[in-house]
N, CA, C and O of each residue as an XYZ file, in Angstrom:
412
protein
N      -5.674     16.552    -57.018
C      -6.780     16.377    -56.103
C      -7.003     17.684    -55.360
O      -6.060     18.393    -55.009
N      -8.212     17.967    -55.141
C      -8.595     19.191    -54.462
C      -8.125     19.160    -53.002
O      -8.184     18.118    -52.349
N      -7.656     20.312    -52.496
C      -7.228     20.356    -51.099
C      -8.358     19.996    -50.139
O      -8.100     19.556    -49.018
N      -9.570     20.172    -50.555
C     -10.706     19.851    -49.702
C     -10.756     18.362    -49.373
O     -11.187     17.978    -48.286
N     -10.317     17.527    -50.306
C     -10.408     16.085    -50.112
C      -9.092     15.447    -49.660
O      -9.032     14.248    -49.386
N      -8.072     16.242    -49.589
C      -6.787     15.695    -49.170
C      -6.816     15.396    -47.678
O      -7.307     16.192    -46.878
N      -6.302     14.277    -47.334
C      -6.226     13.919    -45.910
C      -5.001     14.565    -45.296
O      -3.925     14.617    -45.891
N      -5.200     15.042    -44.115
C      -4.068     15.579    -43.371
C      -3.350     14.413    -42.706
O      -3.980     13.456    -42.257
N      -2.042     14.503    -42.649
C      -1.328     13.418    -41.960
C      -1.781     13.357    -40.504
O      -1.965     14.382    -39.848
N      -1.952     12.157    -40.029
C      -2.375     11.971    -38.636
C      -1.257     12.420    -37.707
O      -0.086     12.104    -37.920
N      -1.630     13.148    -36.694
C      -0.666     13.568    -35.680
C      -0.473     12.431    -34.690
O      -1.436     11.789    -34.270
N       0.753     12.193    -34.330
C       0.946     11.153    -33.316
C       0.319     11.601    -32.002
O       0.446     12.758    -31.599
N      -0.349     10.678    -31.350
C      -0.985     10.991    -30.064
C       0.096     11.275    -29.032
O       1.136     10.617    -29.000
N      -0.167     12.255    -28.199
C       0.750     12.558    -27.106
C       0.548     11.521    -26.007
O      -0.540     11.430    -25.438
N       1.565     10.751    -25.708
C       1.389      9.724    -24.682
C       1.219     10.357    -23.308
O       1.815     11.387    -22.992
N       0.405      9.719    -22.522
C       0.249     10.146    -21.136
C       1.512      9.764    -20.384
O       2.090      8.709    -20.648
N       1.952     10.602    -19.451
C       3.127     10.203    -18.691
C       2.813      8.944    -17.887
O       1.741      8.850    -17.288
N       3.715      7.990    -17.864
C       3.460      6.776    -17.110
C       3.453      7.049    -15.615
O       3.977      8.061    -15.150
N       2.861      6.146    -14.885
C       2.880      6.252    -13.430
C       4.325      6.236    -12.962
O       5.202      5.687    -13.630
N       4.561      6.837    -11.818
C       5.917      6.878    -11.266
C       6.487      5.478    -11.119
O       7.672      5.263    -11.373
N       5.667      4.530    -10.716
C       6.167      3.187    -10.465
C       6.726      2.544    -11.722
O       7.627      1.710    -11.633
N       6.216      2.909    -12.884
C       6.715      2.349    -14.128
C       7.905      3.134    -14.649
O       8.585      2.693    -15.576
N       8.155      4.277    -14.068
C       9.126      5.188    -14.628
C      10.443      5.231    -13.871
O      11.461      5.633    -14.435
N      10.448      4.834    -12.634
C      11.648      4.952    -11.809
C      11.922      3.665    -11.043
O      11.031      2.848    -10.810
N      13.167      3.518    -10.667
C      13.575      2.474     -9.733
C      14.598      3.095     -8.801
O      15.586      3.681     -9.243
N      14.352      2.960     -7.514
C      15.283      3.448     -6.500
C      16.060      2.245     -5.970
O      15.476      1.213     -5.640
N      17.369      2.390     -5.895
C      18.229      1.337     -5.364
C      18.972      1.873     -4.155
O      19.617      2.919     -4.220
N      18.875      1.146     -3.052
C      19.608      1.500     -1.841
C      20.763      0.512     -1.695
O      20.554     -0.695     -1.567
N      21.967      1.036     -1.714
C      23.161      0.219     -1.544
C      23.613      0.389     -0.101
O      23.854      1.504      0.362
N      23.726     -0.741      0.606
C      23.984     -0.697      2.042
C      24.821     -1.873      2.479
O      25.241     -2.691      1.661
N      25.061     -1.954      3.772
C      25.712     -3.128      4.353
C      25.095     -3.392      5.719
O      24.531     -2.483      6.328
N      25.195     -4.616      6.203
C      24.635     -4.953      7.515
C      25.326     -4.178      8.637
O      26.522     -3.893      8.569
N      24.552     -3.846      9.668
C      25.103     -3.183     10.843
C      25.403     -1.713     10.662
O      26.110     -1.129     11.483
N      24.895     -1.104      9.626
C      25.160      0.303      9.328
C      23.945      1.133      9.752
O      22.876      1.027      9.150
N      24.111      1.954     10.784
C      22.961      2.730     11.273
C      22.514      3.790     10.264
O      21.322      4.083     10.177
N      23.441      4.368      9.503
C      23.040      5.319      8.461
C      22.234      4.612      7.369
O      21.325      5.197      6.779
N      22.577      3.354      7.111
C      21.831      2.569      6.118
C      20.401      2.327      6.590
O      19.462      2.382      5.796
N      20.239      2.062      7.871
C      18.890      1.870      8.424
C      18.072      3.151      8.298
O      16.895      3.111      7.939
N      18.703      4.290      8.596
C      18.012      5.582      8.454
C      17.637      5.836      6.986
O      16.526      6.277      6.689
N      18.561      5.556      6.090
C      18.305      5.765      4.660
C      17.163      4.873      4.183
O      16.315      5.308      3.404
N      17.142      3.633      4.648
C      16.091      2.717      4.230
C      14.722      3.200      4.683
O      13.743      3.056      3.951
N      14.643      3.763      5.865
C      13.368      4.309      6.357
C      12.849      5.406      5.434
O      11.660      5.443      5.116
N      13.728      6.288      5.009
C      13.343      7.387      4.111
C      12.938      6.838      2.744
O      11.909      7.231      2.194
N      13.742      5.935      2.200
C      13.450      5.351      0.884
C      12.106      4.617      0.921
O      11.283      4.788      0.022
N      11.884      3.810      1.949
C      10.611      3.078      2.073
C       9.427      4.031      2.120
O       8.419      3.812      1.449
N       9.549      5.080      2.906
C       8.452      6.037      3.067
C       8.125      6.748      1.757
O       6.971      6.767      1.329
N       9.139      7.331      1.122
C       8.925      8.104     -0.102
C       8.424      7.195     -1.231
O       7.490      7.548     -1.951
N       9.041      6.047     -1.376
C       8.634      5.131     -2.456
C       7.215      4.611     -2.243
O       6.470      4.449     -3.209
N       6.834      4.350     -1.004
C       5.470      3.895     -0.722
C       4.460      4.988     -1.053
O       3.410      4.709     -1.630
N       4.770      6.218     -0.693
C       3.858      7.335     -0.972
C       3.672      7.563     -2.466
O       2.579      7.918     -2.908
N       4.735      7.360     -3.251
C       4.682      7.649     -4.687
C       4.421      6.418     -5.547
O       4.226      6.536     -6.756
N       4.417      5.254     -4.939
C       4.216      4.035     -5.714
C       5.413      3.668     -6.572
O       5.265      3.058     -7.631
N       6.588      4.038     -6.117
C       7.821      3.768     -6.863
C       8.484      2.522     -6.277
O       8.636      2.425     -5.059
N       8.878      1.572     -7.116
C       9.564      0.396     -6.589
C      10.986      0.734     -6.141
O      11.630      1.639     -6.671
N      11.451     -0.023     -5.149
C      12.830      0.153     -4.715
C      13.414     -1.217     -4.429
O      12.693     -2.187     -4.195
N      14.728     -1.273     -4.452
C      15.432     -2.509     -4.157
C      16.617     -2.195     -3.265
O      17.145     -1.083     -3.276
N      17.023     -3.177     -2.502
C      18.198     -3.035     -1.660
C      19.302     -3.943     -2.154
O      19.054     -5.076     -2.567
N      20.517     -3.439     -2.108
C      21.680     -4.249     -2.482
C      22.708     -4.140     -1.374
O      22.926     -3.068     -0.809
N      23.337     -5.267     -1.072
C      24.306     -5.371      0.008
C      25.716     -5.391     -0.585
O      26.036     -6.260     -1.396
N      26.557     -4.436     -0.181
C      27.909     -4.386     -0.766
C      28.775     -5.563     -0.339
O      29.791     -5.849     -0.973
N      28.377     -6.253      0.742
C      29.172     -7.409      1.159
C      28.909     -8.617      0.264
O      29.629     -9.612      0.337
N      27.884     -8.533     -0.576
C      27.544     -9.645     -1.473
C      27.871     -9.355     -2.934
O      27.667    -10.209     -3.797
N      28.372     -8.167     -3.213
C      28.656     -7.787     -4.596
C      29.987     -7.038     -4.635
O      30.080     -5.889     -4.203
N      31.000     -7.700     -5.153
C      32.353     -7.127     -5.159
C      32.424     -5.806     -5.927
O      33.103     -4.873     -5.499
N      31.726     -5.728     -7.057
C      31.770     -4.507     -7.862
C      31.158     -3.328     -7.091
O      31.721     -2.233     -7.080
N      30.010     -3.553     -6.452
C      29.399     -2.487     -5.648
C      30.309     -2.110     -4.487
O      30.449     -0.930     -4.164
N      30.926     -3.101     -3.860
C      31.837     -2.830     -2.750
C      32.984     -1.928     -3.198
O      33.292     -0.929     -2.548
N      33.608     -2.290     -4.311
C      34.740     -1.512     -4.806
C      34.335     -0.086     -5.188
O      35.104      0.858     -5.005
N      33.135      0.055     -5.712
C      32.687      1.372     -6.184
C      32.183      2.270     -5.061
O      32.412      3.479     -5.091
N      31.492      1.693     -4.061
C      30.768      2.534     -3.092
C      31.173      2.349     -1.630
O      30.555      2.978     -0.772
N      32.158      1.537     -1.294
C      32.392      1.204      0.102
C      32.640      2.405      1.006
O      32.354      2.335      2.201
N      33.157      3.491      0.477
C      33.406      4.673      1.311
C      32.191      5.588      1.429
O      32.213      6.534      2.216
N      31.146      5.329      0.673
C      30.014      6.256      0.612
C      28.720      5.696      1.177
O      27.735      6.431      1.249
N      28.672      4.455      1.572
C      27.383      3.876      1.930
C      26.761      4.573      3.138
O      27.477      5.041      4.023
N      25.454      4.640      3.175
C      24.515      4.164      2.167
C      24.511      5.074      0.943
O      24.727      6.282      1.036
N      24.258      4.457     -0.201
C      24.163      5.179     -1.465
C      22.781      4.924     -2.041
O      22.293      3.794     -2.038
N      22.154      5.989     -2.538
C      20.853      5.851     -3.192
C      21.030      6.161     -4.668
O      21.564      7.206     -5.041
N      20.573      5.234     -5.501
C      20.567      5.423     -6.943
C      19.122      5.619     -7.388
O      18.221      4.943     -6.891
N      18.902      6.525     -8.303
C      17.601      6.686     -8.938
C      17.816      6.367    -10.410
O      18.562      7.053    -11.109
N      17.158      5.329    -10.858
C      17.293      4.869    -12.243
C      18.752      4.595    -12.610
O      19.191      4.892    -13.722
N      19.491      4.026    -11.663
C      20.874      3.639    -11.919
C      21.903      4.741    -11.771
O      23.101      4.496    -11.910
N      21.448      5.950    -11.493
C      22.383      7.076    -11.307
C      22.447      7.453     -9.833
O      21.440      7.437     -9.125
N      23.638      7.787     -9.394
C      23.787      8.136     -7.983
C      23.007      9.408     -7.671
O      23.193     10.451     -8.298
N      22.136      9.285     -6.689
C      21.317     10.419     -6.250
C      21.949     11.065     -5.018
O      22.075     12.287     -4.951
N      22.341     10.251     -4.053
C      22.916     10.779     -2.819
C      23.689      9.680     -2.102
O      23.629      8.512     -2.487
N      24.407     10.060     -1.067
C      25.068      9.088     -0.200
C      25.106      9.638      1.220
O      24.884     10.828      1.444
N      25.388      8.765      2.163
C      25.411      9.003      3.602
C      24.050      9.355      4.170
O      23.451      8.527      4.857
N      23.542     10.538      3.913
C      22.245     10.961      4.449
C      21.261     11.151      3.302
O      21.596     11.749      2.280
N      20.049     10.641      3.475
C      19.028     10.761      2.431
C      18.020     11.809      2.862
O      17.389     11.681      3.911
N      17.871     12.845      2.051
C      16.913     13.897      2.322
C      15.580     13.522      1.677
O      15.489     13.344      0.462
N      14.552     13.406      2.513
C      13.238     12.965      2.038
C      12.682     13.865      0.938
O      12.196     13.367     -0.078
N      12.746     15.158      1.123
C      12.196     16.093      0.131
C      12.981     16.053     -1.186
O      12.391     16.129     -2.263
N      14.285     15.935     -1.099
C      15.110     15.881     -2.312
C      14.816     14.608     -3.109
O      14.740     14.650     -4.337
N      14.651     13.481     -2.416
C      14.327     12.234     -3.097
C      12.943     12.320     -3.743
O      12.762     11.914     -4.891
N      11.984     12.845     -3.010
C      10.629     13.001     -3.553
C      10.654     13.885     -4.798
O       9.999     13.585     -5.796
N      11.413     14.972     -4.731
C      11.518     15.894     -5.874
C      12.139     15.199     -7.080
O      11.683     15.391     -8.208
N      13.162     14.403     -6.856
C      13.813     13.684     -7.958
C      12.860     12.698     -8.622
O      12.976     12.430     -9.818
N      11.922     12.159     -7.856
C      11.001     11.164     -8.390
C       9.740     11.768     -8.987
O       9.005     11.074     -9.690
N       9.470     13.049     -8.725
C       8.225     13.663     -9.218
C       8.429     14.817    -10.183
O       7.516     15.111    -10.954
N       9.558     15.476    -10.185
C       9.741     16.682    -11.009
C       9.639     16.440    -12.494
O       9.363     17.375    -13.246
N       9.847     15.246    -12.936
C       9.828     14.960    -14.370
C       8.491     15.356    -15.022
O       8.467     15.687    -16.208
N       7.409     15.328    -14.288
C       6.091     15.566    -14.877
C       5.494     16.913    -14.505
O       4.315     17.154    -14.762
N       6.280     17.790    -13.909
C       5.747     19.115    -13.540
C       5.982     20.100    -14.637
O       5.605     21.265    -14.512
């Protein structure tokens, strides 16, 4: 067959990067009565609201495995299940972790 009539293989379309909310999950591990946890939650709420990223809170007093793993570090912030930070949450660092993937 003539090269003129040969079909070129279709190139796979480059997917658009998904919205941040579909791409990340922030988890705040905390315990009741912890003032650092309250401060961390304020930062997580603010950054996640601005970027449209979902977040969840987990209480170490209700989960033995989390307690055993993180009791000395709370509050702990996980991004997509990986430890991002503990004790103090830096707003700019969290924002960067949630947005740098698409820059």
